[in-house]
Backbone bond lengths (Angstrom), bond angles and torsions (degrees), N, CA, C in turn:
res aa  C-N    CA-C-N  psi(-1)  N-CA   C-N-CA  omega(-1)  CA-C   N-CA-C  phi
1 M - - - 1.526 - - 1.463 109.87 -
2 R 1.321 116.24 -44.58 1.503 122.53 -178.07 1.557 110.63 -53.77
3 K 1.303 114.65 -42.07 1.490 119.70 179.14 1.457 110.91 -66.86
4 L 1.266 118.87 -43.53 1.526 125.86 172.88 1.527 112.20 -53.83
5 L 1.291 115.25 -48.42 1.438 123.69 -175.47 1.560 105.92 -67.39
6 E 1.315 119.08 -44.90 1.415 120.62 177.71 1.463 113.21 -62.40
7 E 1.262 119.92 -43.31 1.547 126.35 176.42 1.488 113.15 -58.01
8 A 1.384 112.33 -34.16 1.409 116.65 -173.19 1.605 108.19 -97.11
9 G 1.287 117.63 3.35 1.485 123.01 172.83 1.499 109.39 76.05
10 L 1.245 118.03 24.86 1.439 124.48 -177.20 1.550 114.20 -108.10
11 D 1.283 118.18 -1.72 1.536 124.09 -175.24 1.466 112.97 -62.64
12 D 1.364 117.71 -20.96 1.582 119.11 179.50 1.649 102.98 -98.22
13 K 1.270 124.20 5.50 1.372 121.89 179.09 1.536 110.35 -120.47
14 V 1.266 121.15 -22.18 1.449 123.68 -175.91 1.458 108.62 -125.65
15 R 1.315 114.88 125.15 1.629 119.30 178.46 1.475 108.53 -102.25
16 C 1.319 110.96 130.22 1.474 120.41 -174.68 1.625 105.84 -123.65
17 D 1.208 113.13 139.21 1.569 119.09 178.81 1.534 110.57 -151.19
18 S 1.246 110.33 164.32 1.490 116.06 -176.89 1.581 108.12 -132.63
19 A 1.320 112.78 141.64 1.491 118.98 -176.57 1.548 105.85 -159.37
20 G 1.292 113.19 148.30 1.559 120.00 -179.44 1.456 110.54 -99.62
21 T 1.311 116.56 172.32 1.489 120.63 174.78 1.540 116.92 -95.37
22 I 1.351 111.78 -6.02 1.448 114.71 170.61 1.529 112.15 -119.57
23 S 1.309 117.51 163.70 1.508 119.07 -177.09 1.497 108.60 -101.19
24 Y 1.410 122.64 7.36 1.475 117.57 -174.67 1.526 111.97 -60.03
25 H 1.214 119.71 -36.45 1.536 121.69 -173.65 1.495 114.18 -95.68
26 T 1.461 116.21 1.14 1.416 115.62 -174.66 1.539 114.06 -52.48
27 G 1.349 112.15 130.81 1.352 123.02 -177.73 1.461 121.07 89.91
28 N 1.344 113.71 -8.76 1.442 120.30 177.73 1.457 114.52 -77.50
29 P 1.390 117.87 153.20 1.586 116.75 178.69 1.632 102.05 -82.34
30 P 1.218 116.75 176.05 1.488 123.36 176.70 1.541 111.87 -61.07
31 D 1.260 118.02 146.75 1.517 119.90 173.67 1.370 111.30 -50.40
32 P 1.454 121.42 128.07 1.425 123.90 -179.51 1.566 113.61 -51.46
33 R 1.360 116.66 -34.24 1.423 117.48 -177.89 1.510 109.48 -70.66
34 M 1.296 120.57 -37.94 1.507 122.66 175.09 1.482 108.40 -67.29
35 S 1.299 122.36 -39.01 1.391 124.04 179.82 1.569 109.96 -61.40
36 A 1.355 115.51 -41.97 1.440 122.37 -177.23 1.535 107.90 -67.07
37 A 1.373 117.92 -44.97 1.459 123.14 179.84 1.528 108.85 -63.36
38 G 1.329 117.15 -40.07 1.475 115.80 178.80 1.471 114.33 -68.18
39 R 1.368 116.56 -38.46 1.438 119.49 177.38 1.430 114.40 -56.69
40 K 1.394 117.67 -37.84 1.460 123.17 178.57 1.607 111.10 -59.07
41 R 1.313 117.51 -25.87 1.413 123.94 -171.51 1.635 104.71 -106.60
42 G 1.255 119.70 3.05 1.457 118.99 -177.76 1.493 114.47 75.95
43 L 1.383 115.34 23.11 1.443 119.72 -175.18 1.543 107.21 -113.78
44 P 1.389 116.01 100.18 1.480 118.22 -174.21 1.601 105.09 -72.17
45 M 1.397 114.91 136.78 1.456 121.15 175.52 1.505 108.29 -108.45
46 T 1.258 114.97 102.79 1.510 122.59 -172.36 1.555 107.92 -120.07
47 G 1.202 116.06 176.79 1.520 124.13 -178.13 1.415 115.25 83.16
48 S 1.378 115.31 -170.41 1.496 119.61 174.45 1.475 107.95 -140.15
49 A 1.347 114.27 159.50 1.338 122.80 -169.81 1.596 109.94 -69.10
50 R 1.361 117.15 147.59 1.420 118.87 174.35 1.486 107.32 -152.57
51 K 1.441 116.30 162.72 1.401 119.57 -179.85 1.563 112.23 -93.05
52 V 1.334 114.72 139.15 1.427 117.87 172.71 1.441 119.21 -49.30
53 T 1.216 123.04 140.86 1.524 124.32 178.54 1.500 110.09 -116.96
54 E 1.296 114.51 161.82 1.532 120.69 -179.71 1.613 108.29 -63.18
55 Q 1.348 112.19 -26.31 1.441 116.06 177.38 1.503 113.38 -66.06
56 D 1.394 111.84 -44.50 1.493 115.71 170.02 1.448 117.05 -49.47
57 L 1.280 114.00 -45.33 1.505 124.29 -173.60 1.535 106.19 -67.27
58 E 1.324 118.63 -31.51 1.459 122.65 175.67 1.502 113.62 -78.05
59 D 1.343 113.01 -41.38 1.548 119.83 -171.96 1.490 117.71 -76.70
60 F 1.286 115.66 -38.49 1.414 122.97 -177.84 1.606 113.87 -82.53
61 D 1.302 113.41 143.74 1.454 116.66 178.12 1.507 114.89 -85.09
62 L 1.344 116.85 -19.51 1.469 122.02 178.17 1.452 109.95 -139.29
63 I 1.370 122.26 124.81 1.296 129.03 -178.53 1.569 105.02 -118.46
64 L 1.397 114.81 119.79 1.334 119.49 -175.98 1.507 114.12 -109.65
65 A 1.412 114.51 128.04 1.421 126.49 177.85 1.435 113.65 -92.37
66 M 1.298 121.34 131.43 1.505 118.37 -172.59 1.617 110.08 -89.79
67 D 1.405 110.23 -19.37 1.550 114.57 174.22 1.493 111.29 -150.09
68 D 1.269 113.15 179.55 1.550 115.67 -177.92 1.456 116.27 -65.45
69 E 1.356 113.63 -33.01 1.512 122.45 -179.44 1.518 103.86 -65.71
70 N 1.384 119.36 -48.43 1.410 119.93 178.06 1.526 115.52 -58.86
71 F 1.306 113.68 -41.10 1.438 126.03 179.96 1.611 109.14 -54.05
72 T 1.312 111.99 -56.81 1.407 119.33 177.79 1.553 116.27 -59.01
73 E 1.311 113.63 -43.34 1.519 117.96 179.24 1.541 108.78 -69.40
74 L 1.304 119.98 -36.95 1.522 119.09 173.68 1.414 113.18 -62.17
75 E 1.393 117.26 -43.82 1.443 118.46 176.81 1.544 112.85 -59.19
76 H 1.319 115.82 -42.13 1.488 123.10 174.87 1.505 109.76 -56.32
77 L 1.275 118.22 -47.47 1.484 122.72 -174.32 1.606 110.77 -72.24
78 S 1.224 113.99 -31.65 1.517 120.62 -170.19 1.457 114.28 -77.68
79 P 1.407 118.31 138.43 1.388 124.18 173.71 1.558 104.59 -63.04
80 P 1.357 117.45 145.36 1.412 118.89 179.82 1.537 122.11 -49.95
81 E 1.401 115.74 -30.86 1.392 120.99 178.98 1.586 109.39 -79.51
82 C 1.196 118.54 -2.73 1.471 118.95 179.83 1.530 116.19 -109.09
83 R 1.344 115.14 -9.06 1.426 123.14 -174.79 1.525 114.06 -58.49
84 H 1.286 117.02 -32.00 1.491 124.30 -175.93 1.467 108.70 -66.80
85 K 1.261 121.80 -17.20 1.468 128.18 174.17 1.462 117.56 -74.58
86 I 1.357 115.45 -23.10 1.396 120.66 -175.94 1.550 111.39 -79.01
87 K 1.315 116.51 125.13 1.583 120.48 -178.09 1.585 107.39 -133.42
88 N 1.310 111.31 156.70 1.449 122.66 175.19 1.520 105.79 -74.25
89 F 1.344 123.33 119.38 1.487 122.60 178.63 1.550 108.72 -55.24
90 C 1.391 121.46 -46.32 1.398 120.38 -171.05 1.506 112.74 -68.45
91 G 1.359 113.67 -12.81 1.539 116.79 171.10 1.473 115.80 -62.78
92 Y 1.374 114.42 -12.24 1.445 121.13 179.63 1.605 109.17 -97.88
93 C 1.296 120.52 -7.47 1.399 120.99 -173.94 1.474 110.34 -82.08
94 I 1.298 118.53 133.83 1.442 125.43 -175.97 1.570 111.49 -99.59
95 H 1.301 115.99 -42.55 1.481 117.76 -178.39 1.472 117.12 -102.56
96 H 1.238 119.76 15.89 1.559 125.33 172.68 1.442 108.57 -134.77
97 P 1.343 108.77 134.68 1.533 112.33 -177.65 1.617 111.54 -87.78
98 D 1.281 118.59 -0.05 1.443 119.70 -178.92 1.574 108.88 -57.00
99 T 1.410 113.66 148.19 1.441 121.37 -175.16 1.543 103.30 -109.28
100 Q 1.272 118.49 -9.34 1.546 123.49 178.84 1.481 114.03 -144.99
101 V 1.360 116.84 141.64 1.357 117.43 175.22 1.549 112.58 -78.31
102 P 1.297 124.71 112.77 1.434 119.23 -170.55 1.550 114.03 -72.20
103 D 1.226 120.56 162.55 1.386 126.58 174.49 1.581 106.42 -76.97
104 P 1.311 120.14 117.59 1.485 120.39 -176.05 1.415 114.92 -80.59
105 Y 1.385 119.38 -0.93 1.440 124.03 -167.07 1.536 113.83 -53.33
106 Y 1.385 112.60 -42.93 1.459 117.71 -176.92 1.584 114.07 -103.84
107 G 1.324 114.20 6.57 1.437 119.79 -179.62 1.570 115.67 -89.94
108 G 1.172 117.13 11.27 1.502 118.20 179.09 1.581 109.51 64.73
109 E 1.323 116.09 -162.82 1.472 122.01 -177.96 1.593 108.88 -64.64
110 Q 1.296 115.44 -40.50 1.317 117.68 174.36 1.595 125.74 -59.28
111 G 1.271 105.97 -28.55 1.479 114.50 174.67 1.530 110.74 -72.20
112 F 1.365 119.19 -32.16 1.378 121.20 177.26 1.555 109.80 -74.92
113 E 1.313 118.16 -35.16 1.371 122.55 -178.91 1.616 108.09 -67.66
114 H 1.305 116.14 -38.91 1.502 119.22 -177.67 1.588 107.69 -67.02
115 V 1.309 113.14 -35.77 1.555 114.12 -176.61 1.493 109.93 -70.70
116 L 1.423 114.79 -35.26 1.484 115.79 172.13 1.427 115.18 -69.58
117 D 1.394 119.01 -34.14 1.423 119.52 168.63 1.533 116.35 -51.81
118 L 1.273 112.90 -48.35 1.496 121.34 179.15 1.579 109.91 -62.24
119 L 1.291 113.53 -46.43 1.489 118.86 -172.87 1.527 103.89 -68.79
120 E 1.313 124.40 -40.71 1.479 118.74 -178.95 1.529 112.08 -69.22
121 D 1.426 113.59 -34.32 1.521 114.81 177.44 1.444 113.38 -66.13
122 G 1.418 119.90 -46.38 1.432 122.75 179.15 1.522 115.61 -65.23
123 C 1.299 115.60 -41.32 1.425 125.18 -178.43 1.464 111.43 -60.31
124 A 1.447 112.25 -42.68 1.448 116.59 179.20 1.516 114.31 -61.98
125 R 1.367 116.78 -35.94 1.451 115.08 178.98 1.571 111.14 -80.02
126 I 1.300 120.08 -29.70 1.376 123.42 169.43 1.555 112.55 -57.05
127 L 1.346 116.52 -46.76 1.449 121.35 177.99 1.487 107.96 -59.98
128 K 1.342 120.30 -47.66 1.526 122.93 178.62 1.564 110.24 -55.11
129 Q 1.332 117.67 -40.64 1.442 118.97 -175.17 1.528 105.81 -67.63
130 I 1.457 114.19 -42.21 1.423 114.38 -177.65 1.493 114.52 -62.01
131 Q 1.303 114.20 -38.00 1.533 122.33 177.74 1.471 112.50 -62.86
132 E 1.396 115.27 -32.83 1.506 116.87 -176.91 1.525 110.94 -81.01
133 K 1.275 116.93 -1.32 1.475 118.48 -178.36 1.528 106.16 -95.23
C-alpha cells in the first residue's frame, strides 16, 4: 500500500501502518520468505511486528482484518464507536474470490506469492477509493 500511495503522490496525505492481533511476533522483522517474495515485485518489506493498540483503532479511518479471526479480535479490542471502521481486506479484492487472506507460513513459496497477489489486488481498489474522495 505504501508503494501505491507513494506512486500516486499521496504518501504525505495518507498514513498506512501494519499491526497484528497477537503479540507473539512483536519486534520481529518480516518473515524472510515474504521479504524475498516482496523483493521480486519491488515491494520492500521493512519494519518489525507489533500488536494493534486501542489508539490505532481510534486514530485510523480504516482498519483491515486479514481473516475472520482477526476481524473478531479487532471488534473485541475496539471501542464501540470505532467498530464501523473495521473491514474485511478481501472485500476490496476485485480479481480474487478469496474471502480471507491465508497464513502463508505453511504454503511454501506459492503461499507467499498468493498472499501478495491478494494484497496487490485489494490495495489497488483501496487506492482507487482514496483517489475518488
